[in-house]
N, C-alpha and C positions, 0 to 999 in steps of 0.2 A: 497906301503908304505901307513900306515893309518895316518891321521892328528889327533892328540890328542887335546882335549879340555885342554888348559894349565892354564886357569884362576884359577882353584882350585887346583893346583899342586904347590909344591915347587920345583921351577927350578934350584935354586942354593943353596943346603944344606950346612951349615957350616961344617958338619962332613962327610957326604956322598958324597959330591961334586955335580957337575953339572949333571942334568938329560939329558942323550943323547936323541937327537931328532929323531934318526932313528929307534926306537924299538916301534913296534905298532902291534896290532892285532885287530880283531873285535869279539865281543861277542853279543848274541842277548838276550835283556832283555825285557820281556813281548812283545815279537813280533817285537821289534824295535832294529836295529843294533846300537851298542855302541862301540866306540874306547876304547881301554884298553892296558895295557901293559903285555906281557906275564910274568908269575910268581907273579905278584902283588896279594894281596888278592882280592877277588870278591868285597868285601865291598869297597875297596880303589878306584876301578873303578866306583862303583856306586856313592860314595860320590864325586868323581872329575866330575862326570856328574850331580851332583845337586840332586841326588836321596838319601834322608835320611832314608826314611822308607822301611823296606823289608817286614813287614806284620803288621797286627792290631790283637789285643787280641780278643779272641772269646766272651768273656763275656761282655766287656765294649767298644769294638771298639777302643781301645787305640792305637796309632802307636808304633811300635817297629822297631829298627835298631841298631846301635852300642852301646854297653854297656861295656862288659868286655874286648873285643877285643882278648881274647885268647880261644875262643870256648867252654866255660864253661856254659854260662848263657842261651842259646837258644834263645836270643832276635833278632838274625840276620838271622834266618833259612830261606832258600830259596830252591827252587827245581832246580837242576841241571841236565840237559839232563835226565829228568824223574825221577831222584832220589830225593825223598822228603827228608826234614829235614837236609840239608846240612849247616854246619856253615859258612856263607859267609865271616867272618872275618879271618878264617884260610885256606880257600880253595883257592889255587893259579888259576889264570886265564890261560886258554888255548884257543887258537885260535878256534873260532866257537862254543864255548860253548853256549848252550842254557838254560837261567836262567828265572825262573818264581818267581816272588814275588807274594804276595797275597794282595798288597796294595790296588788294585781295585776290589777285590772280596768279601770282607766282608763289 
């Protein structure tokens, strides 16, 4: 079982109910293991871990991350298992995913 960082997660939602403690998996983000929940959007796992920026703009090096949350704006694009330009806000987490952001490369 993977221990999840709970400080940035809603543990007891008024509509969705209580977050179960036993569902966890591991994803690798920029070479570092990160706990997540299977099926949650990649961006939710990143935000729960305190990662707000998925890439920076080429022209002005401005940070980008969550904007529309429905996969239309391209602000949260990451590389997943070698596939570039994956919208992290709508792509569900799977155990063992390798995710690369461009936060530190530009």
